[in-house]
N, CA, C, O and the ligand as a Tripos MOL2 file, in Angstrom:
@<TRIPOS>MOLECULE
protein
  317   315    80     0     0
PROTEIN
NO_CHARGES

@<TRIPOS>ATOM
      1 N           0.7910   -1.2490    0.0070 N.3       1 MET1
      2 CA          0.0750   -0.0450    0.2440 C.3       1 MET1
      3 C           0.9630    1.3840    0.0790 C.2       1 MET1
      4 O           1.8620    1.6560    0.8750 O.2       1 MET1
      5 N           0.7020    2.0160   -0.7320 N.am      2 PRO2
      6 CA          1.4160    3.4620   -0.9690 C.3       2 PRO2
      7 C           1.5290    4.1350    0.3310 C.2       2 PRO2
      8 O           0.5520    4.0450    1.0740 O.2       2 PRO2
      9 N           2.5420    4.7850    0.7290 N.am      3 ILE3
     10 CA          2.5850    5.6480    2.0030 C.3       3 ILE3
     11 C           2.4410    7.2980    1.2500 C.2       3 ILE3
     12 O           3.1960    7.6420    0.3410 O.2       3 ILE3
     13 N           1.5910    8.0000    1.6850 N.am      4 TYR4
     14 CA          1.5170    9.3070    1.1970 C.3       4 TYR4
     15 C           1.9920   10.2290    2.4210 C.2       4 TYR4
     16 O           2.0080    9.8690    3.5980 O.2       4 TYR4
     17 N           2.2900   11.2060    2.0380 N.am      5 GLU5
     18 CA          2.8200   12.1990    2.9300 C.3       5 GLU5
     19 C           2.3060   13.4130    2.7730 C.2       5 GLU5
     20 O           2.2870   13.9570    1.6690 O.2       5 GLU5
     21 N           1.8270   13.9780    3.8740 N.am      6 TYR6
     22 CA          0.8930   15.2680    4.0340 C.3       6 TYR6
     23 C           1.6000   16.4230    4.7710 C.2       6 TYR6
     24 O           2.3620   16.0640    5.6690 O.2       6 TYR6
     25 N           1.5060   17.4740    4.5940 N.am      7 LYS7
     26 CA          1.9890   18.5940    5.2280 C.3       7 LYS7
     27 C           0.9250   19.7990    5.3770 C.2       7 LYS7
     28 O           0.2080   20.2630    4.4900 O.2       7 LYS7
     29 N           1.0220   20.2300    6.9050 N.am      8 HIS8
     30 CA          0.0400   21.0940    6.9600 C.3       8 HIS8
     31 C           0.4050   22.5480    6.3730 C.2       8 HIS8
     32 O           1.4940   23.1000    6.5340 O.2       8 HIS8
     33 N          -0.7160   23.0820    5.6500 N.am      9 THR9
     34 CA         -0.3070   24.2850    5.0690 C.3       9 THR9
     35 C          -0.3780   25.6100    5.7980 C.2       9 THR9
     36 O           0.1800   26.6360    5.4100 O.2       9 THR9
     37 N          -1.1540   25.4860    6.9480 N.am     10 SER10
     38 CA         -1.2840   27.1360    7.6880 C.3      10 SER10
     39 C          -0.9580   26.2290    9.1070 C.2      10 SER10
     40 O           0.0650   25.6290    9.4370 O.2      10 SER10
     41 N          -2.1320   26.3750    9.7250 N.am     11 LYS11
     42 CA         -2.0430   26.0370   11.3230 C.3      11 LYS11
     43 C          -1.9190   24.4900   11.4060 C.2      11 LYS11
     44 O          -2.3300   23.7370   10.5240 O.2      11 LYS11
     45 N          -1.3080   24.0890   12.5590 N.am     12 ARG12
     46 CA         -1.3290   22.7650   13.0820 C.3      12 ARG12
     47 C          -1.9620   22.4050   14.2450 C.2      12 ARG12
     48 O          -2.1200   23.3640   15.0010 O.2      12 ARG12
     49 N          -2.3870   21.3390   14.6590 N.am     13 GLY13
     50 CA         -2.8700   21.1990   15.8890 C.3      13 GLY13
     51 C          -1.7290   20.9970   16.8900 C.2      13 GLY13
     52 O          -0.5740   20.7770   16.5270 O.2      13 GLY13
     53 N          -2.1020   21.0800   18.1370 N.am     14 ASP14
     54 CA         -0.8400   20.7620   19.3460 C.3      14 ASP14
     55 C          -0.0430   19.5650   19.1920 C.2      14 ASP14
     56 O           1.1620   19.3990   19.3850 O.2      14 ASP14
     57 N          -0.9320   18.7710   18.8110 N.am     15 THR15
     58 CA         -0.3160   17.2650   18.8270 C.3      15 THR15
     59 C           0.2720   16.7990   17.5080 C.2      15 THR15
     60 O           0.8370   15.7150   17.3580 O.2      15 THR15
     61 N           0.1080   17.6190   16.6630 N.am     16 CYS16
     62 CA          0.1930   17.3100   15.2850 C.3      16 CYS16
     63 C           1.7200   17.8150   14.9860 C.2      16 CYS16
     64 O           2.1130   18.9000   15.4150 O.2      16 CYS16
     65 N           2.5750   16.9120   14.1910 N.am     17 GLU17
     66 CA          3.6210   17.3590   13.3680 C.3      17 GLU17
     67 C           3.4510   18.0580   12.2250 C.2      17 GLU17
     68 O           2.4150   17.8820   11.5830 O.2      17 GLU17
     69 N           4.3150   18.8570   11.8300 N.am     18 ASP18
     70 CA          4.0880   19.8920   10.3330 C.3      18 ASP18
     71 C           3.7160   18.7980    9.2890 C.2      18 ASP18
     72 O           2.7420   18.9940    8.5630 O.2      18 ASP18
     73 N           4.4700   17.6200    9.1780 N.am     19 SER19
     74 CA          3.8630   16.7200    8.2280 C.3      19 SER19
     75 C           3.9020   15.4200    8.7710 C.2      19 SER19
     76 O           4.6070   15.0700    9.7180 O.2      19 SER19
     77 N           3.1200   14.7230    8.1370 N.am     20 PHE20
     78 CA          2.7480   13.2660    8.5200 C.3      20 PHE20
     79 C           2.7060   12.2190    7.3590 C.2      20 PHE20
     80 O           2.5480   12.5800    6.1930 O.2      20 PHE20
     81 N           2.8470   10.9500    7.7080 N.am     21 GLU21
     82 CA          2.6730   10.0150    6.6520 C.3      21 GLU21
     83 C           1.5330    9.1530    6.8670 C.2      21 GLU21
     84 O           1.3150    8.7850    8.0220 O.2      21 GLU21
     85 N           0.7480    8.7610    5.9000 N.am     22 THR22
     86 CA         -0.3210    7.7520    6.0680 C.3      22 THR22
     87 C          -0.4750    6.8270    4.9570 C.2      22 THR22
     88 O          -0.1000    7.0490    3.8060 O.2      22 THR22
     89 N          -1.0550    5.7670    5.3790 N.am     23 PHE23
     90 CA         -1.3110    4.6570    4.4330 C.3      23 PHE23
     91 C          -2.4710    4.8920    3.4590 C.2      23 PHE23
     92 O          -3.5080    5.0570    4.1010 O.2      23 PHE23
     93 N          -2.6020    4.9420    2.5410 N.am     24 GLN24
     94 CA         -3.7740    4.9520    1.7300 C.3      24 GLN24
     95 C          -3.8180    4.1630    0.4500 C.2      24 GLN24
     96 O          -2.7860    3.9790   -0.1940 O.2      24 GLN24
     97 N          -4.9900    3.6890    0.0610 N.am     25 LYS25
     98 CA         -5.1720    3.1330   -0.9960 C.3      25 LYS25
     99 C          -5.2020    3.7220   -2.3670 C.2      25 LYS25
    100 O          -5.9300    4.7140   -2.3980 O.2      25 LYS25
    101 N          -4.7540    3.4890   -3.2890 N.am     26 MET26
    102 CA         -4.7130    4.1360   -4.4900 C.3      26 MET26
    103 C          -6.3100    4.7470   -4.8140 C.2      26 MET26
    104 O          -6.4190    5.8570   -5.3330 O.2      26 MET26
    105 N          -7.2080    4.1440   -4.5550 N.am     27 SER27
    106 CA         -8.6180    4.7380   -4.6430 C.3      27 SER27
    107 C          -9.0540    5.7540   -3.7340 C.2      27 SER27
    108 O          -9.9210    6.5890   -3.9920 O.2      27 SER27
    109 N          -8.3640    5.6440   -2.5680 N.am     28 ASP28
    110 CA         -8.7310    6.7520   -1.6100 C.3      28 ASP28
    111 C          -8.6530    8.1730   -2.0610 C.2      28 ASP28
    112 O          -8.0730    8.4800   -3.1020 O.2      28 ASP28
    113 N          -9.1850    8.9650   -1.3460 N.am     29 LYS29
    114 CA         -9.4520   10.2800   -1.9890 C.3      29 LYS29
    115 C          -8.1390   11.0560   -1.2450 C.2      29 LYS29
    116 O          -7.7240   10.6840   -0.1480 O.2      29 LYS29
    117 N          -7.6440   12.0010   -1.8730 N.am     30 THR30
    118 CA         -6.5480   12.7980   -1.2310 C.3      30 THR30
    119 C          -7.3180   13.6410   -0.2120 C.2      30 THR30
    120 O          -8.3580   14.2950   -0.2910 O.2      30 THR30
    121 N          -6.3080   13.3580    0.9260 N.am     31 LEU31
    122 CA         -6.8400   14.1220    2.3050 C.3      31 LEU31
    123 C          -6.8050   15.7130    1.9120 C.2      31 LEU31
    124 O          -5.9510   16.1580    1.1440 O.2      31 LEU31
    125 N          -7.6930   16.4260    2.4420 N.am     32 THR32
    126 CA         -7.5840   17.7990    2.4740 C.3      32 THR32
    127 C          -7.4520   18.6340    3.7820 C.2      32 THR32
    128 O          -7.0620   19.7970    3.8810 O.2      32 THR32
    129 N          -7.8250   17.8620    4.6740 N.am     33 LYS33
    130 CA         -7.8010   18.0900    6.0490 C.3      33 LYS33
    131 C          -7.0880   17.0310    6.8390 C.2      33 LYS33
    132 O          -7.0540   15.8280    6.5820 O.2      33 LYS33
    133 N          -6.5800   17.5990    7.7390 N.am     34 CYS34
    134 CA         -5.8230   16.5160    8.9820 C.3      34 CYS34
    135 C          -6.7970   15.8900    9.8300 C.2      34 CYS34
    136 O          -7.6730   16.4390   10.4980 O.2      34 CYS34
    137 N          -6.4500   14.3040    9.6840 N.am     35 PRO35
    138 CA         -7.5910   13.9010   10.2860 C.3      35 PRO35
    139 C          -7.3560   14.0070   11.7970 C.2      35 PRO35
    140 O          -8.1720   13.3380   12.4310 O.2      35 PRO35
    141 N          -6.3920   14.7160   12.6020 N.am     36 VAL36
    142 CA         -6.2760   14.7510   13.7190 C.3      36 VAL36
    143 C          -6.8170   16.1930   14.3170 C.2      36 VAL36
    144 O          -7.5120   16.2930   15.3270 O.2      36 VAL36
    145 N          -6.3330   17.3570   13.4420 N.am     37 CYS37
    146 CA         -6.6420   18.7740   14.0410 C.3      37 CYS37
    147 C          -7.7930   19.2920   13.1000 C.2      37 CYS37
    148 O          -8.5120   20.2350   13.4280 O.2      37 CYS37
    149 N          -7.9190   18.6300   11.9340 N.am     38 GLY38
    150 CA         -8.8420   19.0990   10.9920 C.3      38 GLY38
    151 C          -8.4690   20.5420   10.3500 C.2      38 GLY38
    152 O          -9.3540   21.3180    9.9910 O.2      38 GLY38
    153 N          -7.1410   20.8270   10.2400 N.am     39 ASN39
    154 CA         -6.6570   22.0100    9.4360 C.3      39 ASN39
    155 C          -6.2210   21.6330    8.0930 C.2      39 ASN39
    156 O          -5.9660   20.4540    7.8470 O.2      39 ASN39
    157 N          -6.1330   22.4020    7.3480 N.am     40 PRO40
    158 CA         -5.6540   21.8760    5.9400 C.3      40 PRO40
    159 C          -4.3060   21.3930    5.6380 C.2      40 PRO40
    160 O          -3.3050   21.9280    6.1150 O.2      40 PRO40
    161 N          -4.2720   20.4470    4.8950 N.am     41 VAL41
    162 CA         -3.1530   19.6520    4.5220 C.3      41 VAL41
    163 C          -2.8520   19.6500    3.1650 C.2      41 VAL41
    164 O          -3.8210   19.8430    2.4300 O.2      41 VAL41
    165 N          -1.7600   19.4810    2.6260 N.am     42 GLU42
    166 CA         -1.6700   19.1160    1.1350 C.3      42 GLU42
    167 C          -0.3610   18.0120    0.9970 C.2      42 GLU42
    168 O           0.7560   18.0010    1.5140 O.2      42 GLU42
    169 N          -0.9150   17.2790    0.2380 N.am     43 LYS43
    170 CA         -0.1850   16.0600   -0.2720 C.3      43 LYS43
    171 C           1.2810   16.3390   -0.7620 C.2      43 LYS43
    172 O           1.4720   17.2090   -1.6110 O.2      43 LYS43
    173 N           2.2480   15.6610   -0.2710 N.am     44 LEU44
    174 CA          3.6340   15.7160   -0.9040 C.3      44 LEU44
    175 C           3.7180   14.5460   -1.4200 C.2      44 LEU44
    176 O           2.8450   13.6930   -1.2620 O.2      44 LEU44
    177 N           5.0740   14.3270   -2.2840 N.am     45 LEU45
    178 CA          5.3340   12.9990   -2.9230 C.3      45 LEU45
    179 C           5.1040   12.0280   -2.5440 C.2      45 LEU45
    180 O           5.4970   11.9620   -1.3790 O.2      45 LEU45
    181 N           4.5610   10.9550   -2.9300 N.am     46 SER46
    182 CA          4.2710    9.5030   -2.1650 C.3      46 SER46
    183 C           5.8040    8.9470   -2.2910 C.2      46 SER46
    184 O           6.7660    9.3690   -2.9330 O.2      46 SER46
    185 N           5.6670    8.0220   -1.5690 N.am     47 ARG47
    186 CA          7.1050    7.3300   -1.2700 C.3      47 ARG47
    187 C           7.0310    5.8800   -1.5460 C.2      47 ARG47
    188 O           7.7210    5.0760   -0.9190 O.2      47 ARG47
    189 N           6.0140    5.4550   -2.6890 N.am     48 THR48
    190 CA          5.9570    4.0990   -2.9670 C.3      48 THR48
    191 C           7.4270    3.6660   -3.6060 C.2      48 THR48
    192 O           8.2440    4.3840   -4.1820 O.2      48 THR48
    193 N           7.4910    2.0810   -3.2730 N.am     49 SER49
    194 CA          8.9480    1.8660   -3.5500 C.3      49 SER49
    195 C           8.8730    1.7150   -5.1230 C.2      49 SER49
    196 O           7.8640    1.3250   -5.7100 O.2      49 SER49
    197 N          10.0440    2.0670   -5.7270 N.am     50 GLY50
    198 CA         10.2760    2.1830   -7.2270 C.3      50 GLY50
    199 C           9.2790    3.5290   -7.7970 C.2      50 GLY50
    200 O           8.8750    3.6440   -8.9540 O.2      50 GLY50
    201 N           9.0470    4.3550   -6.8170 N.am     51 GLY51
    202 CA          8.5400    5.6320   -7.1140 C.3      51 GLY51
    203 C           9.4040    6.6490   -7.7410 C.2      51 GLY51
    204 O          10.4400    6.3780   -8.3470 O.2      51 GLY51
    205 N           8.9120    7.8700   -7.5600 N.am     52 VAL52
    206 CA          9.5490    9.2300   -7.9980 C.3      52 VAL52
    207 C          10.8610    9.2480   -7.4500 C.2      52 VAL52
    208 O          11.7560    9.7850   -8.1030 O.2      52 VAL52
    209 N          11.1330    8.6750   -6.2060 N.am     53 ASP53
    210 CA         12.4120    8.9990   -5.8280 C.3      53 ASP53
    211 C          13.7940    8.1430   -6.4290 C.2      53 ASP53
    212 O          14.9620    8.4330   -6.1700 O.2      53 ASP53
    213 N          13.3830    7.1550   -7.1920 N.am     54 LYS54
    214 CA         14.2510    6.5260   -7.8730 C.3      54 LYS54
    215 C          14.4660    7.0380   -9.3670 C.2      54 LYS54
    216 O          15.2240    6.5520  -10.2060 O.2      54 LYS54
    217 N          13.6310    8.1190   -9.4970 N.am     55 LEU55
    218 CA         13.7070    8.7000  -10.9900 C.3      55 LEU55
    219 C          14.8860    9.7120  -11.0900 C.2      55 LEU55
    220 O          15.2470   10.3300  -10.0890 O.2      55 LEU55
    221 N          15.4320    9.8640  -12.1920 N.am     56 ALA56
    222 CA         16.3910   10.9060  -12.3480 C.3      56 ALA56
    223 C          15.9260   12.2980  -12.1590 C.2      56 ALA56
    224 O          14.7860   12.6210  -12.4930 O.2      56 ALA56
    225 N          16.7240   13.0960  -11.6620 N.am     57 PRO57
    226 CA         16.1190   14.5770  -11.6000 C.3      57 PRO57
    227 C          15.5520   15.0280  -12.8690 C.2      57 PRO57
    228 O          14.4050   15.4710  -12.9300 O.2      57 PRO57
    229 N          16.3020   14.9320  -13.8580 N.am     58 SER58
    230 CA         15.8120   15.4790  -15.3700 C.3      58 SER58
    231 C          14.4410   14.8050  -15.4300 C.2      58 SER58
    232 O          13.5550   15.5670  -15.8160 O.2      58 SER58
    233 N          14.1450   13.8530  -15.2080 N.am     59 ARG59
    234 CA         13.0150   12.9170  -15.3500 C.3      59 ARG59
    235 C          11.9040   13.5490  -14.4430 C.2      59 ARG59
    236 O          10.7800   13.7180  -14.9160 O.2      59 ARG59
    237 N          12.1790   13.8880  -13.2070 N.am     60 LEU60
    238 CA         11.3610   14.5130  -12.4560 C.3      60 LEU60
    239 C          10.7450   15.5350  -12.9090 C.2      60 LEU60
    240 O           9.5240   15.6920  -12.8950 O.2      60 LEU60
    241 N          11.8840   16.5790  -13.5010 N.am     61 LYS61
    242 CA         11.2960   17.7790  -13.8810 C.3      61 LYS61
    243 C          10.4020   17.6200  -15.1140 C.2      61 LYS61
    244 O           9.5120   18.4590  -15.2540 O.2      61 LYS61
    245 N          10.5080   16.8080  -15.8760 N.am     62 GLU62
    246 CA          9.8020   16.5850  -16.9660 C.3      62 GLU62
    247 C           8.3720   16.0900  -16.5140 C.2      62 GLU62
    248 O           7.3930   16.4070  -17.1900 O.2      62 GLU62
    249 N           8.2550   15.4060  -15.5110 N.am     63 LEU63
    250 CA          6.9260   14.9080  -15.0120 C.3      63 LEU63
    251 C           6.4700   16.1880  -13.9790 C.2      63 LEU63
    252 O           5.4460   16.1120  -13.2990 O.2      63 LEU63
    253 N           7.2360   17.1920  -13.9590 N.am     64 GLY64
    254 CA          6.4370   18.3730  -13.1090 C.3      64 GLY64
    255 C           6.6310   18.1820  -11.6740 C.2      64 GLY64
    256 O           5.9650   18.8790  -10.9090 O.2      64 GLY64
    257 N           7.3770   17.4110  -11.2570 N.am     65 PHE65
    258 CA          7.8340   17.1660   -9.5690 C.3      65 PHE65
    259 C           8.7340   17.9810   -9.4640 C.2      65 PHE65
    260 O           9.5160   18.2050  -10.3890 O.2      65 PHE65
    261 N           8.7940   18.6690   -8.1290 N.am     66 THR66
    262 CA         10.0480   19.0340   -7.6310 C.3      66 THR66
    263 C          10.4640   18.2050   -6.4290 C.2      66 THR66
    264 O           9.7210   17.8730   -5.5050 O.2      66 THR66
    265 N          11.9440   17.8710   -6.5860 N.am     67 LYS67
    266 CA         12.2920   16.9230   -5.5800 C.3      67 LYS67
    267 C          12.4740   17.6370   -4.0700 C.2      67 LYS67
    268 O          13.2990   18.5160   -3.8210 O.2      67 LYS67
    269 N          11.6390   17.1330   -3.2430 N.am     68 LEU68
    270 CA         12.0070   17.7340   -1.9410 C.3      68 LEU68
    271 C          12.9120   16.8420   -1.0620 C.2      68 LEU68
    272 O          12.8040   15.6170   -1.1210 O.2      68 LEU68
    273 N          13.8180   17.4560   -0.2340 N.am     69 VAL69
    274 CA         14.5960   16.5570    0.1650 C.3      69 VAL69
    275 C          14.5280   17.0200    1.8650 C.2      69 VAL69
    276 O          14.4390   18.1960    2.2180 O.2      69 VAL69
    277 N          14.5780   16.0920    2.6210 N.am     70 ARG70
    278 CA         14.0720   16.0660    4.1340 C.3      70 ARG70
    279 C          15.5840   16.3810    4.7730 C.2      70 ARG70
    280 O          16.4870   15.5470    4.8430 O.2      70 ARG70
    281 N          15.6560   17.7410    5.2140 N.am     71 ARG71
    282 CA         16.8110   18.0440    6.1540 C.3      71 ARG71
    283 C          16.2600   17.7940    7.4370 C.2      71 ARG71
    284 O          15.1870   17.2020    7.5510 O.2      71 ARG71
    285 N          17.0390   18.2790    8.6030 N.am     72 ASP72
    286 CA         16.7970   17.8730    9.8650 C.3      72 ASP72
    287 C          15.4310   18.6560   10.3550 C.2      72 ASP72
    288 O          15.0190   19.6400    9.7410 O.2      72 ASP72
    289 N          14.8880   18.2220   11.3070 N.am     73 LYS73
    290 CA         13.6660   18.8970   11.9740 C.3      73 LYS73
    291 C          12.5120   19.1270   11.0450 C.2      73 LYS73
    292 O          11.7300   20.0540   11.2570 O.2      73 LYS73
    293 N          12.3790   18.3370   10.0470 N.am     74 GLY74
    294 CA         11.2300   18.5100    9.4510 C.3      74 GLY74
    295 C          11.1230   19.4200    8.2640 C.2      74 GLY74
    296 O          10.0810   19.5670    7.6240 O.2      74 GLY74
    297 N          12.2120   19.9980    8.0150 N.am     75 VAL75
    298 CA         12.4060   21.2320    7.0550 C.3      75 VAL75
    299 C          12.8700   20.5300    5.7030 C.2      75 VAL75
    300 O          13.7860   19.7410    5.4710 O.2      75 VAL75
    301 N          11.7960   21.1730    4.8150 N.am     76 TYR76
    302 CA         11.9040   20.4830    3.4190 C.3      76 TYR76
    303 C          12.6540   21.6880    2.5900 C.2      76 TYR76
    304 O          12.3960   22.8890    2.6760 O.2      76 TYR76
    305 N          13.6310   21.0720    1.7790 N.am     77 GLU77
    306 CA         14.2300   22.1350    0.9250 C.3      77 GLU77
    307 C          14.1650   21.7650   -0.5220 C.2      77 GLU77
    308 O          14.1160   20.5460   -0.6850 O.2      77 GLU77
    309 N          14.1520   22.5260   -1.6940 N.am     78 LYS78
    310 CA         14.2070   22.0890   -2.8540 C.3      78 LYS78
    311 C          15.8220   21.8610   -3.2180 C.2      78 LYS78
    312 O          16.7980   22.5690   -2.9680 O.2      78 LYS78
    313 N          15.7120   20.6980   -3.8470 N.am     79 GLU79
    314 CA         17.2710   20.2780   -4.2350 C.3      79 GLU79
    315 C          17.6470   20.9360   -5.4420 C.2      79 GLU79
    316 O          18.7710   20.7640   -5.9140 O.2      79 GLU79
    317 ZN         -3.1090   18.2040   12.3140 Zn       80 ZN80
@<TRIPOS>BOND
     1     1     2 1
     2     2     3 1
     3     3     4 2
     4     3     5 am
     5     5     6 1
     6     6     7 1
     7     7     8 2
     8     7     9 am
     9     9    10 1
    10    10    11 1
    11    11    12 2
    12    11    13 am
    13    13    14 1
    14    14    15 1
    15    15    16 2
    16    15    17 am
    17    17    18 1
    18    18    19 1
    19    19    20 2
    20    19    21 am
    21    21    22 1
    22    22    23 1
    23    23    24 2
    24    23    25 am
    25    25    26 1
    26    26    27 1
    27    27    28 2
    28    27    29 am
    29    29    30 1
    30    30    31 1
    31    31    32 2
    32    31    33 am
    33    33    34 1
    34    34    35 1
    35    35    36 2
    36    35    37 am
    37    37    38 1
    38    38    39 1
    39    39    40 2
    40    39    41 am
    41    41    42 1
    42    42    43 1
    43    43    44 2
    44    43    45 am
    45    45    46 1
    46    46    47 1
    47    47    48 2
    48    47    49 am
    49    49    50 1
    50    50    51 1
    51    51    52 2
    52    51    53 am
    53    53    54 1
    54    54    55 1
    55    55    56 2
    56    55    57 am
    57    57    58 1
    58    58    59 1
    59    59    60 2
    60    59    61 am
    61    61    62 1
    62    62    63 1
    63    63    64 2
    64    63    65 am
    65    65    66 1
    66    66    67 1
    67    67    68 2
    68    67    69 am
    69    69    70 1
    70    70    71 1
    71    71    72 2
    72    71    73 am
    73    73    74 1
    74    74    75 1
    75    75    76 2
    76    75    77 am
    77    77    78 1
    78    78    79 1
    79    79    80 2
    80    79    81 am
    81    81    82 1
    82    82    83 1
    83    83    84 2
    84    83    85 am
    85    85    86 1
    86    86    87 1
    87    87    88 2
    88    87    89 am
    89    89    90 1
    90    90    91 1
    91    91    92 2
    92    91    93 am
    93    93    94 1
    94    94    95 1
    95    95    96 2
    96    95    97 am
    97    97    98 1
    98    98    99 1
    99    99   100 2
   100    99   101 am
   101   101   102 1
   102   102   103 1
   103   103   104 2
   104   103   105 am
   105   105   106 1
   106   106   107 1
   107   107   108 2
   108   107   109 am
   109   109   110 1
   110   110   111 1
   111   111   112 2
   112   111   113 am
   113   113   114 1
   114   114   115 1
   115   115   116 2
   116   115   117 am
   117   117   118 1
   118   118   119 1
   119   119   120 2
   120   119   121 am
   121   121   122 1
   122   122   123 1
   123   123   124 2
   124   123   125 am
   125   125   126 1
   126   126   127 1
   127   127   128 2
   128   127   129 am
   129   129   130 1
   130   130   131 1
   131   131   132 2
   132   131   133 am
   133   133   134 1
   134   134   135 1
   135   135   136 2
   136   135   137 am
   137   137   138 1
   138   138   139 1
   139   139   140 2
   140   139   141 am
   141   141   142 1
   142   142   143 1
   143   143   144 2
   144   143   145 am
   145   145   146 1
   146   146   147 1
   147   147   148 2
   148   147   149 am
   149   149   150 1
   150   150   151 1
   151   151   152 2
   152   151   153 am
   153   153   154 1
   154   154   155 1
   155   155   156 2
   156   155   157 am
   157   157   158 1
   158   158   159 1
   159   159   160 2
   160   159   161 am
   161   161   162 1
   162   162   163 1
   163   163   164 2
   164   163   165 am
   165   165   166 1
   166   166   167 1
   167   167   168 2
   168   167   169 am
   169   169   170 1
   170   170   171 1
   171   171   172 2
   172   171   173 am
   173   173   174 1
   174   174   175 1
   175   175   176 2
   176   175   177 am
   177   177   178 1
   178   178   179 1
   179   179   180 2
   180   179   181 am
   181   181   182 1
   182   182   183 1
   183   183   184 2
   184   183   185 am
   185   185   186 1
   186   186   187 1
   187   187   188 2
   188   187   189 am
   189   189   190 1
   190   190   191 1
   191   191   192 2
   192   191   193 am
   193   193   194 1
   194   194   195 1
   195   195   196 2
   196   195   197 am
   197   197   198 1
   198   198   199 1
   199   199   200 2
   200   199   201 am
   201   201   202 1
   202   202   203 1
   203   203   204 2
   204   203   205 am
   205   205   206 1
   206   206   207 1
   207   207   208 2
   208   207   209 am
   209   209   210 1
   210   210   211 1
   211   211   212 2
   212   211   213 am
   213   213   214 1
   214   214   215 1
   215   215   216 2
   216   215   217 am
   217   217   218 1
   218   218   219 1
   219   219   220 2
   220   219   221 am
   221   221   222 1
   222   222   223 1
   223   223   224 2
   224   223   225 am
   225   225   226 1
   226   226   227 1
   227   227   228 2
   228   227   229 am
   229   229   230 1
   230   230   231 1
   231   231   232 2
   232   231   233 am
   233   233   234 1
   234   234   235 1
   235   235   236 2
   236   235   237 am
   237   237   238 1
   238   238   239 1
   239   239   240 2
   240   239   241 am
   241   241   242 1
   242   242   243 1
   243   243   244 2
   244   243   245 am
   245   245   246 1
   246   246   247 1
   247   247   248 2
   248   247   249 am
   249   249   250 1
   250   250   251 1
   251   251   252 2
   252   251   253 am
   253   253   254 1
   254   254   255 1
   255   255   256 2
   256   255   257 am
   257   257   258 1
   258   258   259 1
   259   259   260 2
   260   259   261 am
   261   261   262 1
   262   262   263 1
   263   263   264 2
   264   263   265 am
   265   265   266 1
   266   266   267 1
   267   267   268 2
   268   267   269 am
   269   269   270 1
   270   270   271 1
   271   271   272 2
   272   271   273 am
   273   273   274 1
   274   274   275 1
   275   275   276 2
   276   275   277 am
   277   277   278 1
   278   278   279 1
   279   279   280 2
   280   279   281 am
   281   281   282 1
   282   282   283 1
   283   283   284 2
   284   283   285 am
   285   285   286 1
   286   286   287 1
   287   287   288 2
   288   287   289 am
   289   289   290 1
   290   290   291 1
   291   291   292 2
   292   291   293 am
   293   293   294 1
   294   294   295 1
   295   295   296 2
   296   295   297 am
   297   297   298 1
   298   298   299 1
   299   299   300 2
   300   299   301 am
   301   301   302 1
   302   302   303 1
   303   303   304 2
   304   303   305 am
   305   305   306 1
   306   306   307 1
   307   307   308 2
   308   307   309 am
   309   309   310 1
   310   310   311 1
   311   311   312 2
   312   311   313 am
   313   313   314 1
   314   314   315 1
   315   315   316 2
@<TRIPOS>SUBSTRUCTURE
     1 MET1         2 RESIDUE 1 A MET
     2 PRO2         6 RESIDUE 1 A PRO
     3 ILE3        10 RESIDUE 1 A ILE
     4 TYR4        14 RESIDUE 1 A TYR
     5 GLU5        18 RESIDUE 1 A GLU
     6 TYR6        22 RESIDUE 1 A TYR
     7 LYS7        26 RESIDUE 1 A LYS
     8 HIS8        30 RESIDUE 1 A HIS
     9 THR9        34 RESIDUE 1 A THR
    10 SER10       38 RESIDUE 1 A SER
    11 LYS11       42 RESIDUE 1 A LYS
    12 ARG12       46 RESIDUE 1 A ARG
    13 GLY13       50 RESIDUE 1 A GLY
    14 ASP14       54 RESIDUE 1 A ASP
    15 THR15       58 RESIDUE 1 A THR
    16 CYS16       62 RESIDUE 1 A CYS
    17 GLU17       66 RESIDUE 1 A GLU
    18 ASP18       70 RESIDUE 1 A ASP
    19 SER19       74 RESIDUE 1 A SER
    20 PHE20       78 RESIDUE 1 A PHE
    21 GLU21       82 RESIDUE 1 A GLU
    22 THR22       86 RESIDUE 1 A THR
    23 PHE23       90 RESIDUE 1 A PHE
    24 GLN24       94 RESIDUE 1 A GLN
    25 LYS25       98 RESIDUE 1 A LYS
    26 MET26      102 RESIDUE 1 A MET
    27 SER27      106 RESIDUE 1 A SER
    28 ASP28      110 RESIDUE 1 A ASP
    29 LYS29      114 RESIDUE 1 A LYS
    30 THR30      118 RESIDUE 1 A THR
    31 LEU31      122 RESIDUE 1 A LEU
    32 THR32      126 RESIDUE 1 A THR
    33 LYS33      130 RESIDUE 1 A LYS
    34 CYS34      134 RESIDUE 1 A CYS
    35 PRO35      138 RESIDUE 1 A PRO
    36 VAL36      142 RESIDUE 1 A VAL
    37 CYS37      146 RESIDUE 1 A CYS
    38 GLY38      150 RESIDUE 1 A GLY
    39 ASN39      154 RESIDUE 1 A ASN
    40 PRO40      158 RESIDUE 1 A PRO
    41 VAL41      162 RESIDUE 1 A VAL
    42 GLU42      166 RESIDUE 1 A GLU
    43 LYS43      170 RESIDUE 1 A LYS
    44 LEU44      174 RESIDUE 1 A LEU
    45 LEU45      178 RESIDUE 1 A LEU
    46 SER46      182 RESIDUE 1 A SER
    47 ARG47      186 RESIDUE 1 A ARG
    48 THR48      190 RESIDUE 1 A THR
    49 SER49      194 RESIDUE 1 A SER
    50 GLY50      198 RESIDUE 1 A GLY
    51 GLY51      202 RESIDUE 1 A GLY
    52 VAL52      206 RESIDUE 1 A VAL
    53 ASP53      210 RESIDUE 1 A ASP
    54 LYS54      214 RESIDUE 1 A LYS
    55 LEU55      218 RESIDUE 1 A LEU
    56 ALA56      222 RESIDUE 1 A ALA
    57 PRO57      226 RESIDUE 1 A PRO
    58 SER58      230 RESIDUE 1 A SER
    59 ARG59      234 RESIDUE 1 A ARG
    60 LEU60      238 RESIDUE 1 A LEU
    61 LYS61      242 RESIDUE 1 A LYS
    62 GLU62      246 RESIDUE 1 A GLU
    63 LEU63      250 RESIDUE 1 A LEU
    64 GLY64      254 RESIDUE 1 A GLY
    65 PHE65      258 RESIDUE 1 A PHE
    66 THR66      262 RESIDUE 1 A THR
    67 LYS67      266 RESIDUE 1 A LYS
    68 LEU68      270 RESIDUE 1 A LEU
    69 VAL69      274 RESIDUE 1 A VAL
    70 ARG70      278 RESIDUE 1 A ARG
    71 ARG71      282 RESIDUE 1 A ARG
    72 ASP72      286 RESIDUE 1 A ASP
    73 LYS73      290 RESIDUE 1 A LYS
    74 GLY74      294 RESIDUE 1 A GLY
    75 VAL75      298 RESIDUE 1 A VAL
    76 TYR76      302 RESIDUE 1 A TYR
    77 GLU77      306 RESIDUE 1 A GLU
    78 LYS78      310 RESIDUE 1 A LYS
    79 GLU79      314 RESIDUE 1 A GLU
    80 ZN80       317 GROUP 0 **** ****
């Protein structure tokens, strides 16, 4: 089952991390709200095995992805 990563876009609940991972079926709808605090979230790149992580950066660009790299403390930077 694919793992999807979501990030709070504005506020987040006291018990929430900025971003979180969740298992969803391919057929499940993309979350727009955090299931814990109900604040808006956006989906980050999925990390399915053999997914975008394994693609070359040039290929990612073609597909319109921006590769995000996790630095420490949950900060994302464009590579
Ligand atoms: Zn939340």
